[in-house]
C-alpha positions as CSV (number, residue, x, y, z in Angstrom):
1,M,-4.9,6.3,-3.2
2,K,-4.7,3.2,-2.5
3,T,-4.8,0.8,0.8
4,V,-2.5,-1.7,1.1
5,I,-3.3,-4.1,3.9
6,L,-0.6,-6.5,4.9
7,A,-2.6,-10.5,5.8
8,A,-0.3,-12.8,4.8
9,G,0.8,-13.5,8.5
10,Y,0.2,-17.1,10.1
11,A,-0.2,-15.7,13.9
12,T,1.4,-19.2,14.9
13,R,1.3,-17.5,18.7
14,L,-2.6,-17.6,18.7
15,G,-1.9,-21.4,18.3
16,E,-5.2,-23.5,17.9
17,L,-7.3,-20.5,17.1
18,T,-5.1,-19.3,14.0
19,K,-4.0,-22.6,12.9
20,N,-6.6,-22.8,10.1
21,F,-8.2,-19.2,10.4
22,P,-6.4,-15.6,9.8
23,K,-6.0,-13.4,12.5
24,P,-7.5,-10.1,11.6
25,L,-10.5,-11.7,10.2
26,L,-11.4,-12.9,14.1
27,Q,-14.4,-11.9,16.1
28,I,-14.6,-8.8,17.8
29,G,-18.1,-7.7,18.7
30,Q,-20.1,-7.5,15.4
31,S,-17.7,-7.2,13.0
32,T,-14.2,-8.5,12.8
33,I,-10.1,-6.9,13.6
34,L,-10.1,-6.2,10.0
35,G,-13.4,-5.2,9.4
36,R,-13.5,-2.5,12.3
37,M,-10.4,-0.6,10.4
38,L,-11.8,-0.8,7.0
39,D,-15.0,0.9,8.5
40,D,-12.5,3.9,9.2
41,I,-10.3,3.5,6.1
42,D,-13.4,3.3,3.5
43,R,-15.1,6.7,4.8
44,I,-11.6,8.4,3.6
45,P,-12.3,10.3,0.2
46,D,-8.7,10.3,-0.6
47,I,-8.8,6.1,-0.6
48,T,-9.8,4.6,-4.2
49,E,-9.5,1.2,-3.2
50,H,-8.2,-1.7,-0.8
51,I,-6.0,-4.2,-1.6
52,I,-5.4,-7.0,1.0
53,V,-2.1,-9.5,0.5
54,T,-2.7,-12.2,2.5
55,N,-1.3,-15.9,1.5
56,H,-2.5,-19.0,-0.5
57,K,-3.6,-20.7,2.8
58,F,-5.9,-18.2,3.6
59,A,-6.9,-16.4,0.5
60,P,-9.9,-18.3,0.0
61,I,-11.3,-17.1,3.3
62,F,-10.5,-13.9,2.5
63,Q,-12.2,-14.1,-1.1
64,K,-15.7,-15.4,0.7
65,W,-15.0,-12.1,3.7
66,A,-14.7,-10.0,0.7
67,A,-18.3,-11.0,-0.8
68,E,-19.7,-10.6,1.9
69,Q,-18.5,-6.6,2.8
70,H,-20.3,-3.6,1.3
71,Y,-17.8,-1.1,1.5
72,T,-17.9,2.1,-0.6
73,K,-14.4,1.6,-2.5
74,P,-13.3,-1.8,-4.1
75,L,-11.9,-4.5,-2.5
76,R,-9.2,-6.7,-4.1
77,I,-7.2,-9.7,-2.4
78,I,-4.3,-11.1,-3.6
79,D,-2.0,-13.9,-2.6
80,D,0.9,-14.5,-2.3
81,G,1.3,-18.1,-2.6
82,T,3.1,-19.1,0.3
83,E,1.7,-21.6,2.7
84,T,3.7,-21.4,5.7
85,N,5.2,-19.8,8.0
86,E,8.5,-21.1,7.1
87,T,8.3,-19.9,3.3
88,R,6.5,-16.5,3.9
89,L,7.7,-13.2,1.9
90,G,8.0,-10.7,4.3
91,A,6.0,-7.4,5.2
92,V,7.9,-5.8,2.3
93,R,7.7,-8.5,-0.6
94,D,3.7,-8.6,0.2
95,L,3.5,-4.6,-0.1
96,L,5.8,-4.9,-3.6
97,L,3.6,-7.9,-4.8
98,A,0.7,-5.3,-4.5
99,I,2.7,-2.3,-5.8
100,K,3.5,-4.3,-9.1
101,D,0.4,-5.8,-9.6
102,P,-0.9,-5.9,-13.1
103,G,-4.2,-4.7,-12.5
104,L,-2.6,-1.2,-10.8
105,I,0.5,-1.0,-13.8
106,A,-2.9,-0.9,-16.1
107,E,-4.0,1.9,-13.9
108,E,-0.8,4.5,-14.3
109,S,-2.3,6.9,-16.7
110,S,-4.5,7.9,-13.9
111,L,-1.5,9.3,-11.7
112,N,-1.3,12.2,-13.0
113,R,-5.2,13.3,-12.4
114,E,-4.9,13.2,-8.7
115,E,-3.2,15.0,-6.3
116,T,-2.6,11.4,-4.2
117,G,-2.7,9.0,-7.1
118,G,-0.5,6.2,-7.3
119,S,0.4,7.1,-3.8
120,F,-0.5,4.0,-0.9
121,F,-1.4,4.3,2.4
122,V,0.1,0.7,4.1
123,T,-0.8,-0.9,7.2
124,A,-0.8,-3.9,9.2
125,A,-4.3,-6.2,9.5
126,D,-4.1,-6.8,13.2
127,N,-4.8,-4.1,15.2
128,L,-7.8,-2.1,16.9
129,L,-7.8,1.4,16.9
130,D,-9.9,4.4,18.9
131,F,-9.3,7.3,16.0
132,S,-9.0,7.6,12.2
133,F,-6.3,7.2,10.0
134,Q,-8.1,10.6,8.2
135,G,-5.8,12.9,10.4
136,F,-2.8,10.9,9.1
137,V,-4.0,10.8,5.5
138,D,-3.8,15.0,5.9
139,F,-0.9,15.1,7.3
140,A,0.4,13.3,4.2
141,K,-1.1,15.6,2.1
142,E,-0.1,18.5,3.6
143,K,3.7,17.7,3.9
144,G,3.8,16.4,0.3
145,T,6.5,13.3,1.7
146,S,5.8,9.7,2.4
147,C,5.0,9.4,6.1
148,I,5.3,7.1,9.6
149,M,3.3,7.6,12.8
150,C,5.1,7.8,16.2
151,H,3.9,7.2,19.3
152,H,5.3,8.1,22.9
153,Q,6.9,4.9,24.6
154,P,7.9,5.3,27.8
155,S,9.0,1.8,27.8
156,I,13.2,1.1,26.9
157,E,12.1,-2.6,26.6
158,K,9.6,-2.3,24.7
159,L,11.8,0.1,22.3
160,Q,13.7,-2.4,21.8
161,R,11.1,-4.6,19.6
162,T,10.4,-2.0,17.5
163,G,11.4,0.9,14.8
164,V,12.4,4.2,16.6
165,I,12.8,7.6,15.5
166,E,14.4,10.8,15.9
167,K,12.2,13.7,14.8
168,D,12.2,17.5,14.4
169,A,9.8,19.9,15.8
170,N,8.3,19.8,12.0
171,G,7.9,16.1,12.4
172,K,10.6,15.6,9.5
173,V,12.5,12.0,10.8
174,L,16.3,12.6,11.2
175,S,17.4,9.2,11.7
176,M,15.0,5.5,12.3
177,E,16.5,2.3,13.7
178,E,14.7,-1.0,13.9
179,K,15.0,-2.2,17.3
180,P,18.1,-0.4,18.4
181,E,19.6,-1.8,21.7
182,H,19.8,1.8,22.9
183,P,17.3,4.0,21.5
184,K,18.0,7.1,20.7
185,S,14.3,8.7,21.6
186,H,10.7,7.3,23.0
187,W,9.1,7.7,19.7
188,A,8.2,4.7,18.3
189,V,7.0,3.3,15.1
190,P,3.8,1.5,14.5
191,P,3.0,-0.1,11.1
192,F,0.8,2.5,9.7
193,Y,2.7,4.2,6.7
194,I,1.4,6.8,3.6
195,Y,4.1,6.5,0.8
196,M,3.8,8.8,-1.9
197,K,4.3,7.8,-5.4
198,Q,7.6,10.4,-6.1
199,D,9.3,7.7,-3.6
200,L,7.6,4.4,-6.0
201,P,11.0,3.9,-7.9
202,L,13.3,3.9,-4.7
203,I,10.5,1.2,-3.2
204,L,10.3,-0.7,-6.4
205,D,14.3,-1.2,-6.4
206,C,14.9,-0.9,-2.6
207,L,15.7,-5.2,-2.3
208,N,18.5,-4.2,-4.3
209,H,19.7,-2.0,-1.8
210,G,20.2,-3.9,1.7
211,C,16.4,-3.3,2.7
212,G,15.2,-6.2,5.1
213,S,12.0,-7.6,3.8
214,D,10.6,-9.2,7.1
215,A,8.9,-6.4,8.8
216,P,7.2,-3.5,7.6
217,G,9.4,-1.1,9.2
218,N,12.6,-2.4,7.3
219,L,11.2,-0.2,4.3
220,A,10.1,2.7,6.5
221,H,13.9,2.3,8.0
222,Y,15.3,2.3,4.5
223,L,13.4,5.1,3.1
224,A,14.6,7.4,6.0
225,G,18.2,7.3,4.6
226,V,17.6,8.2,1.1
227,T,14.4,10.1,1.3
228,T,12.4,12.8,3.5
229,L,10.1,11.3,5.3
230,H,7.8,13.1,8.5
231,A,6.2,11.2,11.2
232,Y,2.3,12.1,12.3
233,E,2.3,11.4,16.3
234,M,-0.7,8.8,16.9
235,P,-3.9,10.1,18.2
236,G,-4.9,7.9,20.1
237,T,-4.2,4.3,21.2
238,R,-3.9,1.3,19.4
239,F,-4.1,-2.0,20.3
240,D,-1.9,-4.7,19.0
241,I,-3.5,-7.9,19.8
242,G,-0.7,-10.5,19.5
243,S,-1.9,-13.2,21.9
244,L,-4.2,-15.5,23.1
245,D,-4.8,-13.3,26.1
246,T,-4.6,-9.7,24.4
247,Y,-7.3,-11.1,22.0
248,E,-9.4,-12.2,24.9
249,E,-8.9,-8.4,26.6
250,A,-9.7,-7.0,23.3
251,K,-13.1,-9.2,23.2
252,R,-13.6,-7.6,26.4
253,L,-12.5,-3.8,25.6
254,F,-14.5,-3.2,22.1
255,R,-17.5,-5.8,22.7
């Protein structure tokens, strides 16, 4: 199972702080936003490689950062070629860029040798967490299907700005909507996904069937209508850094 970290955004809401520097590499205590997440992911035995998809503007900064890291799994940087927020590819196109990377296609022969080989753990790069992703990986292996994460969100206003699912007692996703005006449940979907290899043909062809490309949740929304997904209840809390105020708060909370 390979990690794909989506880090090609331009974080325009953070103003001058991220005008010429990627948000995932902002300092939090003795580490960075992305470093804290990778410290956990790197310890998961099923993970074999970390792939970070960024834009052309920030790729040299990520390359320099990657060269200074000492993770146990290989770390690969993919440049999506864009240089402005207006020309960005969108999260789904960036994910497809990673899946179609020639280096991964060359490893296709290994997919039959691993239970979770050919699968992808996909996450946004700008979240701080107080839990490990190990449980999520174990859940996906148990279910044998592609999986998303969910958490209970009491605020209707916040539900209207994210993906919302209905699920049964076994965690099977019954429906998913993106930014619904009238949410059918209080189960919100954060940007953490595991896509199993049996669904890769559907993923590779998703844009030809009306799948949106901007937000990472667009792909999960599409797959919920064409294959079986299960939802893992988030076992802790997630801190999303989206503004200068939330960055300052994160520095205080995680120092």
